[in-house]
A tleap script that builds the chain and sets N, CA, C and O, in Angstrom:
source leaprc.protein.ff14SB
mol = sequence {
  NMET LYS ASN ARG ASP LEU TYR LEU ASN GLN
  LEU ILE GLN PHE LYS ASP LYS LYS LEU ILE
  LYS VAL ILE THR GLY LEU ARG ARG SER GLY
  LYS SER THR LEU LEU SER LEU PHE GLU HIE
  HIE LEU ILE SER SER GLY ILE ASN GLU LYS
  GLN ILE ILE ARG MET ASN PHE GLU SER PHE
  VAL PHE ASP ASP ILE THR ASN TYR LYS GLU
  LEU HIE ALA TYR ILE LYS GLU ARG ILE ILE
  ASP SER THR LYS LYS HIE TYR ILE LEU LEU
  ASP GLU VAL GLN GLN VAL SER SER TRP GLU
  LYS VAL ILE ASN ALA PHE LEU VAL ASP ALA
  ASN VAL ASP ILE TYR ILE THR GLY SER ASN
  CALA
}
set mol.1.N position { 28.736 -11.729 3.217 }
set mol.1.CA position { 29.498 -12.875 2.770 }
set mol.1.C position { 30.425 -12.425 1.643 }
set mol.1.O position { 29.991 -11.787 0.684 }
set mol.2.N position { 31.688 -12.760 1.773 }
set mol.2.CA position { 32.676 -12.367 0.773 }
set mol.2.C position { 32.482 -13.184 -0.503 }
set mol.2.O position { 32.305 -14.402 -0.456 }
set mol.3.N position { 32.519 -12.499 -1.632 }
set mol.3.CA position { 32.370 -13.156 -2.924 }
set mol.3.C position { 33.643 -13.919 -3.269 }
set mol.3.O position { 34.747 -13.415 -3.060 }
set mol.4.N position { 33.495 -15.119 -3.791 }
set mol.4.CA position { 34.626 -15.954 -4.183 }
set mol.4.C position { 34.362 -16.506 -5.590 }
set mol.4.O position { 34.267 -17.716 -5.797 }
set mol.5.N position { 34.246 -15.584 -6.542 }
set mol.5.CA position { 33.840 -15.943 -7.899 }
set mol.5.C position { 34.756 -16.962 -8.561 }
set mol.5.O position { 34.275 -17.889 -9.213 }
set mol.6.N position { 36.062 -16.808 -8.408 }
set mol.6.CA position { 37.003 -17.726 -9.057 }
set mol.6.C position { 36.742 -19.162 -8.612 }
set mol.6.O position { 36.612 -20.060 -9.444 }
set mol.7.N position { 36.667 -19.375 -7.306 }
set mol.7.CA position { 36.463 -20.725 -6.780 }
set mol.7.C position { 35.042 -21.214 -7.017 }
set mol.7.O position { 34.824 -22.394 -7.290 }
set mol.8.N position { 34.082 -20.313 -6.915 }
set mol.8.CA position { 32.691 -20.688 -7.171 }
set mol.8.C position { 32.532 -21.162 -8.610 }
set mol.8.O position { 31.869 -22.169 -8.857 }
set mol.9.N position { 33.121 -20.462 -9.549 }
set mol.9.CA position { 33.029 -20.863 -10.955 }
set mol.9.C position { 33.684 -22.220 -11.196 }
set mol.9.O position { 33.225 -22.992 -12.038 }
set mol.10.N position { 34.750 -22.509 -10.464 }
set mol.10.CA position { 35.378 -23.827 -10.596 }
set mol.10.C position { 34.440 -24.921 -10.097 }
set mol.10.O position { 34.338 -25.980 -10.716 }
set mol.11.N position { 33.752 -24.672 -8.978 }
set mol.11.CA position { 32.776 -25.651 -8.487 }
set mol.11.C position { 31.645 -25.834 -9.483 }
set mol.11.O position { 31.225 -26.958 -9.759 }
set mol.12.N position { 31.159 -24.736 -10.017 }
set mol.12.CA position { 30.046 -24.786 -10.971 }
set mol.12.C position { 30.439 -25.604 -12.205 }
set mol.12.O position { 29.614 -26.342 -12.744 }
set mol.13.N position { 31.677 -25.480 -12.651 }
set mol.13.CA position { 32.136 -26.247 -13.821 }
set mol.13.C position { 32.096 -27.755 -13.572 }
set mol.13.O position { 31.937 -28.536 -14.511 }
set mol.14.N position { 32.239 -28.163 -12.318 }
set mol.14.CA position { 32.243 -29.589 -12.002 }
set mol.14.C position { 30.897 -30.085 -11.490 }
set mol.14.O position { 30.773 -31.245 -11.097 }
set mol.15.N position { 29.895 -29.222 -11.490 }
set mol.15.CA position { 28.556 -29.604 -11.030 }
set mol.15.C position { 28.041 -30.774 -11.874 }
set mol.15.O position { 28.165 -30.783 -13.098 }
set mol.16.N position { 27.466 -31.748 -11.190 }
set mol.16.CA position { 26.860 -32.938 -11.799 }
set mol.16.C position { 27.857 -33.879 -12.467 }
set mol.16.O position { 27.449 -34.787 -13.191 }
set mol.17.N position { 29.139 -33.684 -12.242 }
set mol.17.CA position { 30.145 -34.643 -12.713 }
set mol.17.C position { 30.254 -35.732 -11.652 }
set mol.17.O position { 30.128 -35.450 -10.461 }
set mol.18.N position { 30.482 -36.950 -12.065 }
set mol.18.CA position { 30.525 -38.102 -11.153 }
set mol.18.C position { 31.858 -38.128 -10.400 }
set mol.18.O position { 32.578 -39.127 -10.420 }
set mol.19.N position { 32.167 -37.029 -9.748 }
set mol.19.CA position { 33.372 -36.875 -8.945 }
set mol.19.C position { 32.975 -36.316 -7.584 }
set mol.19.O position { 31.974 -35.610 -7.463 }
set mol.20.N position { 33.744 -36.627 -6.589 }
set mol.20.CA position { 33.545 -35.997 -5.282 }
set mol.20.C position { 34.360 -34.711 -5.295 }
set mol.20.O position { 35.573 -34.737 -5.504 }
set mol.21.N position { 33.689 -33.595 -5.073 }
set mol.21.CA position { 34.370 -32.311 -5.064 }
set mol.21.C position { 34.853 -32.035 -3.643 }
set mol.21.O position { 34.055 -32.015 -2.706 }
set mol.22.N position { 36.162 -31.823 -3.482 }
set mol.22.CA position { 36.770 -31.633 -2.172 }
set mol.22.C position { 37.359 -30.228 -2.095 }
set mol.22.O position { 38.150 -29.825 -2.948 }
set mol.23.N position { 36.965 -29.491 -1.064 }
set mol.23.CA position { 37.485 -28.146 -0.825 }
set mol.23.C position { 38.314 -28.225 0.454 }
set mol.23.O position { 37.778 -28.493 1.529 }
set mol.24.N position { 39.613 -27.992 0.338 }
set mol.24.CA position { 40.481 -28.061 1.509 }
set mol.24.C position { 41.168 -26.729 1.728 }
set mol.24.O position { 41.194 -25.877 0.840 }
set mol.25.N position { 41.715 -26.559 2.902 }
set mol.25.CA position { 42.450 -25.345 3.203 }
set mol.25.C position { 42.570 -25.133 4.692 }
set mol.25.O position { 42.047 -25.903 5.498 }
set mol.26.N position { 43.263 -24.086 5.035 }
set mol.26.CA position { 43.448 -23.729 6.434 }
set mol.26.C position { 42.123 -23.358 7.075 }
set mol.26.O position { 41.162 -23.004 6.390 }
set mol.27.N position { 42.085 -23.442 8.390 }
set mol.27.CA position { 40.894 -22.997 9.105 }
set mol.27.C position { 40.669 -21.514 8.827 }
set mol.27.O position { 41.613 -20.732 8.714 }
set mol.28.N position { 39.405 -21.157 8.723 }
set mol.28.CA position { 38.975 -19.764 8.535 }
set mol.28.C position { 39.430 -19.181 7.196 }
set mol.28.O position { 39.621 -17.971 7.083 }
set mol.29.N position { 39.605 -20.034 6.182 }
set mol.29.CA position { 40.056 -19.527 4.881 }
set mol.29.C position { 38.922 -19.342 3.881 }
set mol.29.O position { 39.170 -18.922 2.751 }
set mol.30.N position { 37.677 -19.646 4.271 }
set mol.30.CA position { 36.539 -19.376 3.395 }
set mol.30.C position { 35.891 -20.600 2.773 }
set mol.30.O position { 35.068 -20.462 1.868 }
set mol.31.N position { 36.239 -21.785 3.232 }
set mol.31.CA position { 35.653 -23.001 2.657 }
set mol.31.C position { 34.141 -23.057 2.885 }
set mol.31.O position { 33.384 -23.376 1.969 }
set mol.32.N position { 33.709 -22.749 4.094 }
set mol.32.CA position { 32.273 -22.776 4.409 }
set mol.32.C position { 31.526 -21.700 3.630 }
set mol.32.O position { 30.402 -21.918 3.177 }
set mol.33.N position { 32.149 -20.553 3.479 }
set mol.33.CA position { 31.551 -19.476 2.691 }
set mol.33.C position { 31.375 -19.918 1.244 }
set mol.33.O position { 30.332 -19.674 0.637 }
set mol.34.N position { 32.383 -20.560 0.701 }
set mol.34.CA position { 32.308 -21.057 -0.673 }
set mol.34.C position { 31.176 -22.069 -0.818 }
set mol.34.O position { 30.441 -22.044 -1.805 }
set mol.35.N position { 31.035 -22.954 0.156 }
set mol.35.CA position { 29.954 -23.938 0.121 }
set mol.35.C position { 28.592 -23.255 0.184 }
set mol.35.O position { 27.654 -23.674 -0.495 }
set mol.36.N position { 28.479 -22.206 0.996 }
set mol.36.CA position { 27.222 -21.445 1.076 }
set mol.36.C position { 26.923 -20.744 -0.243 }
set mol.36.O position { 25.780 -20.738 -0.699 }
set mol.37.N position { 27.936 -20.158 -0.853 }
set mol.37.CA position { 27.745 -19.512 -2.156 }
set mol.37.C position { 27.285 -20.526 -3.198 }
set mol.37.O position { 26.425 -20.226 -4.027 }
set mol.38.N position { 27.859 -21.723 -3.155 }
set mol.38.CA position { 27.462 -22.759 -4.102 }
set mol.38.C position { 26.022 -23.197 -3.837 }
set mol.38.O position { 25.259 -23.419 -4.777 }
set mol.39.N position { 25.654 -23.319 -2.582 }
set mol.39.CA position { 24.271 -23.670 -2.243 }
set mol.39.C position { 23.303 -22.612 -2.777 }
set mol.39.O position { 22.256 -22.950 -3.330 }
set mol.40.N position { 23.647 -21.346 -2.614 }
set mol.40.CA position { 22.806 -20.267 -3.159 }
set mol.40.C position { 22.727 -20.345 -4.680 }
set mol.40.O position { 21.674 -20.087 -5.261 }
set mol.41.N position { 23.831 -20.699 -5.322 }
set mol.41.CA position { 23.839 -20.859 -6.776 }
set mol.41.C position { 22.872 -21.974 -7.190 }
set mol.41.O position { 22.104 -21.814 -8.139 }
set mol.42.N position { 22.914 -23.098 -6.477 }
set mol.42.CA position { 22.021 -24.213 -6.803 }
set mol.42.C position { 20.562 -23.777 -6.722 }
set mol.42.O position { 19.773 -24.048 -7.627 }
set mol.43.N position { 20.215 -23.107 -5.642 }
set mol.43.CA position { 18.828 -22.674 -5.442 }
set mol.43.C position { 18.425 -21.667 -6.518 }
set mol.43.O position { 17.329 -21.751 -7.071 }
set mol.44.N position { 19.309 -20.717 -6.811 }
set mol.44.CA position { 18.973 -19.699 -7.815 }
set mol.44.C position { 18.905 -20.278 -9.226 }
set mol.44.O position { 18.302 -19.679 -10.116 }
set mol.45.N position { 19.529 -21.455 -9.430 }
set mol.45.CA position { 19.456 -22.078 -10.754 }
set mol.45.C position { 18.305 -23.079 -10.856 }
set mol.45.O position { 18.206 -23.821 -11.833 }
set mol.46.N position { 17.432 -23.096 -9.836 }
set mol.46.CA position { 16.215 -23.894 -9.928 }
set mol.46.C position { 16.207 -25.207 -9.162 }
set mol.46.O position { 15.232 -25.953 -9.238 }
set mol.47.N position { 17.261 -25.504 -8.433 }
set mol.47.CA position { 17.296 -26.730 -7.631 }
set mol.47.C position { 16.415 -26.515 -6.394 }
set mol.47.O position { 16.561 -25.524 -5.679 }
set mol.48.N position { 15.512 -27.449 -6.159 }
set mol.48.CA position { 14.639 -27.386 -4.989 }
set mol.48.C position { 15.472 -27.557 -3.725 }
set mol.48.O position { 16.360 -28.408 -3.675 }
set mol.49.N position { 15.191 -26.758 -2.709 }
set mol.49.CA position { 15.947 -26.821 -1.451 }
set mol.49.C position { 15.899 -28.209 -0.821 }
set mol.49.O position { 16.823 -28.591 -0.101 }
set mol.50.N position { 14.834 -28.969 -1.082 }
set mol.50.CA position { 14.722 -30.319 -0.523 }
set mol.50.C position { 15.698 -31.293 -1.176 }
set mol.50.O position { 15.925 -32.389 -0.663 }
set mol.51.N position { 16.274 -30.890 -2.308 }
set mol.51.CA position { 17.260 -31.723 -2.985 }
set mol.51.C position { 18.679 -31.413 -2.511 }
set mol.51.O position { 19.642 -32.015 -2.985 }
set mol.52.N position { 18.805 -30.474 -1.576 }
set mol.52.CA position { 20.116 -30.096 -1.052 }
set mol.52.C position { 20.210 -30.560 0.395 }
set mol.52.O position { 19.404 -30.175 1.242 }
set mol.53.N position { 21.199 -31.384 0.657 }
set mol.53.CA position { 21.433 -31.879 2.013 }
set mol.53.C position { 22.730 -31.231 2.489 }
set mol.53.O position { 23.820 -31.602 2.054 }
set mol.54.N position { 22.594 -30.263 3.383 }
set mol.54.CA position { 23.751 -29.481 3.859 }
set mol.54.C position { 23.978 -29.774 5.329 }
set mol.54.O position { 23.064 -29.667 6.146 }
set mol.55.N position { 25.194 -30.140 5.652 }
set mol.55.CA position { 25.558 -30.430 7.035 }
set mol.55.C position { 26.884 -29.752 7.354 }
set mol.55.O position { 27.859 -29.891 6.614 }
set mol.56.N position { 26.911 -29.019 8.463 }
set mol.56.CA position { 28.142 -28.397 8.924 }
set mol.56.C position { 28.486 -29.031 10.271 }
set mol.56.O position { 27.787 -28.810 11.260 }
set mol.57.N position { 29.544 -29.807 10.309 }
set mol.57.CA position { 29.881 -30.559 11.504 }
set mol.57.C position { 30.560 -29.724 12.575 }
set mol.57.O position { 30.940 -30.249 13.622 }
set mol.58.N position { 30.715 -28.442 12.327 }
set mol.58.CA position { 31.144 -27.537 13.389 }
set mol.58.C position { 29.938 -27.004 14.150 }
set mol.58.O position { 30.086 -26.414 15.220 }
set mol.59.N position { 28.747 -27.213 13.600 }
set mol.59.CA position { 27.509 -26.774 14.235 }
set mol.59.C position { 27.074 -27.808 15.276 }
set mol.59.O position { 27.216 -29.013 15.067 }
set mol.60.N position { 26.552 -27.327 16.377 }
set mol.60.CA position { 26.061 -28.209 17.431 }
set mol.60.C position { 24.878 -29.045 16.954 }
set mol.60.O position { 24.592 -30.094 17.530 }
set mol.61.N position { 24.193 -28.595 15.915 }
set mol.61.CA position { 23.041 -29.307 15.363 }
set mol.61.C position { 23.418 -30.745 14.983 }
set mol.61.O position { 22.603 -31.658 15.120 }
set mol.62.N position { 24.636 -30.943 14.512 }
set mol.62.CA position { 25.066 -32.262 14.038 }
set mol.62.C position { 26.021 -32.956 15.014 }
set mol.62.O position { 26.726 -33.890 14.634 }
set mol.63.N position { 26.042 -32.511 16.242 }
set mol.63.CA position { 26.942 -33.060 17.256 }
set mol.63.C position { 26.682 -34.535 17.535 }
set mol.63.O position { 27.601 -35.253 17.929 }
set mol.64.N position { 25.462 -35.001 17.341 }
set mol.64.CA position { 25.117 -36.400 17.613 }
set mol.64.C position { 25.544 -37.351 16.496 }
set mol.64.O position { 25.519 -38.568 16.678 }
set mol.65.N position { 25.929 -36.814 15.363 }
set mol.65.CA position { 26.358 -37.668 14.246 }
set mol.65.C position { 27.872 -37.801 14.336 }
set mol.65.O position { 28.613 -36.897 13.948 }
set mol.66.N position { 28.319 -38.940 14.854 }
set mol.66.CA position { 29.746 -39.119 15.115 }
set mol.66.C position { 30.373 -40.268 14.336 }
set mol.66.O position { 31.597 -40.402 14.311 }
set mol.67.N position { 29.541 -41.107 13.694 }
set mol.67.CA position { 30.120 -42.220 12.937 }
set mol.67.C position { 29.413 -42.364 11.592 }
set mol.67.O position { 28.378 -41.745 11.348 }
set mol.68.N position { 29.979 -43.174 10.748 }
set mol.68.CA position { 29.495 -43.289 9.372 }
set mol.68.C position { 28.078 -43.854 9.272 }
set mol.68.O position { 27.340 -43.489 8.357 }
set mol.69.N position { 27.689 -44.727 10.180 }
set mol.69.CA position { 26.343 -45.290 10.112 }
set mol.69.C position { 25.283 -44.229 10.407 }
set mol.69.O position { 24.236 -44.196 9.761 }
set mol.70.N position { 25.553 -43.375 11.372 }
set mol.70.CA position { 24.625 -42.280 11.686 }
set mol.70.C position { 24.561 -41.280 10.526 }
set mol.70.O position { 23.489 -40.778 10.186 }
set mol.71.N position { 25.708 -41.002 9.934 }
set mol.71.CA position { 25.753 -40.093 8.785 }
set mol.71.C position { 24.968 -40.671 7.612 }
set mol.71.O position { 24.191 -39.960 6.974 }
set mol.72.N position { 25.163 -41.932 7.331 }
set mol.72.CA position { 24.455 -42.583 6.230 }
set mol.72.C position { 22.945 -42.532 6.456 }
set mol.72.O position { 22.192 -42.197 5.541 }
set mol.73.N position { 22.502 -42.859 7.659 }
set mol.73.CA position { 21.066 -42.857 7.962 }
set mol.73.C position { 20.479 -41.458 7.810 }
set mol.73.O position { 19.382 -41.306 7.272 }
set mol.74.N position { 21.187 -40.444 8.272 }
set mol.74.CA position { 20.702 -39.062 8.186 }
set mol.74.C position { 20.504 -38.648 6.727 }
set mol.74.O position { 19.462 -38.102 6.365 }
set mol.75.N position { 21.503 -38.910 5.903 }
set mol.75.CA position { 21.432 -38.513 4.496 }
set mol.75.C position { 20.376 -39.327 3.759 }
set mol.75.O position { 19.569 -38.769 3.015 }
set mol.76.N position { 20.378 -40.631 3.959 }
set mol.76.CA position { 19.426 -41.508 3.260 }
set mol.76.C position { 17.985 -41.102 3.539 }
set mol.76.O position { 17.138 -41.152 2.647 }
set mol.77.N position { 17.710 -40.702 4.766 }
set mol.77.CA position { 16.362 -40.271 5.159 }
set mol.77.C position { 15.925 -39.022 4.393 }
set mol.77.O position { 14.730 -38.789 4.209 }
set mol.78.N position { 16.886 -38.225 3.952 }
set mol.78.CA position { 16.569 -36.965 3.287 }
set mol.78.C position { 16.547 -37.057 1.763 }
set mol.78.O position { 16.195 -36.089 1.090 }
set mol.79.N position { 16.915 -38.194 1.224 }
set mol.79.CA position { 16.793 -38.392 -0.227 }
set mol.79.C position { 15.370 -38.861 -0.482 }
set mol.79.O position { 15.057 -40.047 -0.383 }
set mol.80.N position { 14.510 -37.891 -0.813 }
set mol.80.CA position { 13.073 -38.152 -0.869 }
set mol.80.C position { 12.600 -38.714 -2.201 }
set mol.80.O position { 11.612 -39.446 -2.250 }
set mol.81.N position { 13.283 -38.383 -3.260 }
set mol.81.CA position { 12.887 -38.851 -4.594 }
set mol.81.C position { 14.157 -39.271 -5.320 }
set mol.81.O position { 14.924 -38.426 -5.782 }
set mol.82.N position { 14.375 -40.566 -5.418 }
set mol.82.CA position { 15.631 -41.058 -5.984 }
set mol.82.C position { 15.770 -40.790 -7.479 }
set mol.82.O position { 16.846 -40.987 -8.043 }
set mol.83.N position { 14.688 -40.342 -8.129 }
set mol.83.CA position { 14.789 -40.026 -9.553 }
set mol.83.C position { 15.392 -38.635 -9.766 }
set mol.83.O position { 15.873 -38.321 -10.855 }
set mol.84.N position { 15.364 -37.806 -8.721 }
set mol.84.CA position { 15.935 -36.460 -8.821 }
set mol.84.C position { 17.307 -36.431 -8.173 }
set mol.84.O position { 17.540 -37.074 -7.149 }
set mol.85.N position { 18.208 -35.679 -8.782 }
set mol.85.CA position { 19.557 -35.550 -8.228 }
set mol.85.C position { 19.485 -34.775 -6.915 }
set mol.85.O position { 18.790 -33.765 -6.806 }
set mol.86.N position { 20.216 -35.270 -5.927 }
set mol.86.CA position { 20.356 -34.587 -4.650 }
set mol.86.C position { 21.797 -34.110 -4.516 }
set mol.86.O position { 22.727 -34.761 -4.990 }
set mol.87.N position { 21.961 -32.988 -3.878 }
set mol.87.CA position { 23.263 -32.367 -3.699 }
set mol.87.C position { 23.636 -32.483 -2.228 }
set mol.87.O position { 22.942 -31.955 -1.359 }
set mol.88.N position { 24.728 -33.174 -1.958 }
set mol.88.CA position { 25.185 -33.392 -0.596 }
set mol.88.C position { 26.369 -32.458 -0.346 }
set mol.88.O position { 27.407 -32.560 -1.000 }
set mol.89.N position { 26.191 -31.545 0.615 }
set mol.89.CA position { 27.222 -30.567 0.960 }
set mol.89.C position { 27.619 -30.796 2.413 }
set mol.89.O position { 26.843 -30.519 3.327 }
set mol.90.N position { 28.821 -31.301 2.618 }
set mol.90.CA position { 29.284 -31.653 3.965 }
set mol.90.C position { 30.477 -30.782 4.343 }
set mol.90.O position { 31.518 -30.807 3.686 }
set mol.91.N position { 30.303 -30.020 5.405 }
set mol.91.CA position { 31.320 -29.081 5.859 }
set mol.91.C position { 32.049 -29.657 7.071 }
set mol.91.O position { 31.420 -30.021 8.065 }
set mol.92.N position { 33.375 -29.737 6.985 }
set mol.92.CA position { 34.226 -30.290 8.047 }
set mol.92.C position { 33.859 -31.747 8.345 }
set mol.92.O position { 33.753 -32.142 9.506 }
set mol.93.N position { 33.671 -32.524 7.310 }
set mol.93.CA position { 33.214 -33.914 7.407 }
set mol.93.C position { 34.208 -34.810 8.139 }
set mol.93.O position { 33.825 -35.876 8.620 }
set mol.94.N position { 35.466 -34.408 8.235 }
set mol.94.CA position { 36.470 -35.242 8.892 }
set mol.94.C position { 36.152 -35.481 10.371 }
set mol.94.O position { 36.784 -36.323 11.009 }
set mol.95.N position { 35.192 -34.760 10.910 }
set mol.95.CA position { 34.820 -34.944 12.311 }
set mol.95.C position { 33.957 -36.193 12.523 }
set mol.95.O position { 33.684 -36.568 13.663 }
set mol.96.N position { 33.531 -36.832 11.442 }
set mol.96.CA position { 32.731 -38.063 11.521 }
set mol.96.C position { 33.661 -39.237 11.202 }
set mol.96.O position { 34.317 -39.254 10.161 }
set mol.97.N position { 33.710 -40.215 12.106 }
set mol.97.CA position { 34.616 -41.337 11.879 }
set mol.97.C position { 34.164 -42.178 10.679 }
set mol.97.O position { 32.979 -42.461 10.506 }
set mol.98.N position { 35.124 -42.557 9.874 }
set mol.98.CA position { 34.921 -43.388 8.672 }
set mol.98.C position { 33.933 -42.776 7.679 }
set mol.98.O position { 33.215 -43.506 6.997 }
set mol.99.N position { 33.890 -41.471 7.594 }
set mol.99.CA position { 32.979 -40.754 6.702 }
set mol.99.C position { 33.164 -41.175 5.241 }
set mol.99.O position { 32.220 -41.097 4.455 }
set mol.100.N position { 34.370 -41.619 4.867 }
set mol.100.CA position { 34.650 -41.986 3.476 }
set mol.100.C position { 33.741 -43.100 2.989 }
set mol.100.O position { 33.365 -43.132 1.817 }
set mol.101.N position { 33.385 -44.017 3.888 }
set mol.101.CA position { 32.504 -45.129 3.514 }
set mol.101.C position { 31.157 -44.610 3.018 }
set mol.101.O position { 30.609 -45.130 2.047 }
set mol.102.N position { 30.640 -43.611 3.667 }
set mol.102.CA position { 29.336 -43.045 3.305 }
set mol.102.C position { 29.423 -42.323 1.968 }
set mol.102.O position { 28.563 -42.491 1.102 }
set mol.103.N position { 30.454 -41.531 1.811 }
set mol.103.CA position { 30.632 -40.768 0.570 }
set mol.103.C position { 30.739 -41.724 -0.614 }
set mol.103.O position { 30.067 -41.539 -1.628 }
set mol.104.N position { 31.570 -42.729 -0.488 }
set mol.104.CA position { 31.745 -43.700 -1.570 }
set mol.104.C position { 30.457 -44.465 -1.851 }
set mol.104.O position { 30.122 -44.708 -3.010 }
set mol.105.N position { 29.734 -44.846 -0.801 }
set mol.105.CA position { 28.483 -45.599 -0.979 }
set mol.105.C position { 27.453 -44.757 -1.730 }
set mol.105.O position { 26.820 -45.250 -2.664 }
set mol.106.N position { 27.277 -43.505 -1.339 }
set mol.106.CA position { 26.286 -42.671 -2.022 }
set mol.106.C position { 26.698 -42.378 -3.462 }
set mol.106.O position { 25.842 -42.288 -4.342 }
set mol.107.N position { 27.972 -42.231 -3.707 }
set mol.107.CA position { 28.433 -41.997 -5.073 }
set mol.107.C position { 28.081 -43.178 -5.965 }
set mol.107.O position { 27.764 -42.993 -7.140 }
set mol.108.N position { 28.133 -44.386 -5.421 }
set mol.108.CA position { 27.835 -45.603 -6.182 }
set mol.108.C position { 26.333 -45.901 -6.221 }
set mol.108.O position { 25.812 -46.307 -7.259 }
set mol.109.N position { 25.637 -45.703 -5.099 }
set mol.109.CA position { 24.266 -46.193 -4.940 }
set mol.109.C position { 23.154 -45.170 -5.163 }
set mol.109.O position { 21.986 -45.554 -5.227 }
set mol.110.N position { 23.471 -43.896 -5.283 }
set mol.110.CA position { 22.407 -42.886 -5.326 }
set mol.110.C position { 22.656 -41.861 -6.421 }
set mol.110.O position { 23.764 -41.740 -6.943 }
set mol.111.N position { 21.620 -41.139 -6.749 }
set mol.111.CA position { 21.674 -40.072 -7.744 }
set mol.111.C position { 22.057 -38.779 -7.018 }
set mol.111.O position { 21.202 -37.951 -6.703 }
set mol.112.N position { 23.374 -38.622 -6.756 }
set mol.112.CA position { 23.838 -37.499 -5.946 }
set mol.112.C position { 25.043 -36.809 -6.583 }
set mol.112.O position { 25.739 -37.366 -7.432 }
set mol.113.N position { 25.253 -35.587 -6.139 }
set mol.113.CA position { 26.433 -34.807 -6.470 }
set mol.113.C position { 27.005 -34.385 -5.116 }
set mol.113.O position { 26.299 -33.772 -4.314 }
set mol.114.N position { 28.270 -34.704 -4.853 }
set mol.114.CA position { 28.825 -34.581 -3.510 }
set mol.114.C position { 29.940 -33.536 -3.446 }
set mol.114.O position { 30.836 -33.491 -4.289 }
set mol.115.N position { 29.847 -32.697 -2.409 }
set mol.115.CA position { 30.824 -31.651 -2.136 }
set mol.115.C position { 31.207 -31.724 -0.662 }
set mol.115.O position { 30.333 -31.756 0.204 }
set mol.116.N position { 32.498 -31.750 -0.372 }
set mol.116.CA position { 32.921 -31.817 1.018 }
set mol.116.C position { 34.028 -30.792 1.283 }
set mol.116.O position { 34.790 -30.432 0.385 }
set mol.117.N position { 34.098 -30.335 2.523 }
set mol.117.CA position { 35.205 -29.474 2.937 }
set mol.117.C position { 35.902 -30.124 4.108 }
set mol.117.O position { 35.330 -30.952 4.818 }
set mol.118.N position { 37.145 -29.734 4.297 }
set mol.118.CA position { 37.900 -30.207 5.439 }
set mol.118.C position { 39.086 -29.302 5.683 }
set mol.118.O position { 39.704 -28.791 4.749 }
set mol.119.N position { 39.393 -29.111 6.960 }
set mol.119.CA position { 40.549 -28.266 7.306 }
set mol.119.C position { 41.779 -29.121 7.480 }
set mol.119.O position { 41.721 -30.341 7.633 }
set mol.120.N position { 42.874 -28.433 7.451 }
set mol.120.CA position { 44.144 -29.077 7.702 }
set mol.120.C position { 44.491 -29.038 9.185 }
set mol.120.O position { 45.589 -29.433 9.577 }
set mol.121.N position { 43.562 -28.566 10.008 }
set mol.121.CA position { 43.844 -28.397 11.440 }
set mol.121.C position { 43.988 -29.738 12.136 }
set mol.121.O position { 44.226 -29.784 13.343 }
savepdb mol mol.pdb
quit
């Protein structure tokens, strides 16, 4: 995995800020790699893996999640302890219809830190 220290450090600076962190760029430019590096940073800094909800919508694993209600249910089911911050990492989220509703709802209703990627394709 290629190191992306400059961008990783920028993400780390915004960790736990009440903002949605958005990583955009051309296809195959390293957005998913950056998200993976950030996930590794979270784990190495003591965040329990169960507090990280990572979804890559280019993976067949998430092919059944096509609308915002399914996305909301999937994430909500994985927030096991609402007193602990959960980290939501969504890769290529634009493939889910009306995904913005879910992101905004969790930002308002839950103890979460949200990171999303999307291509310009």
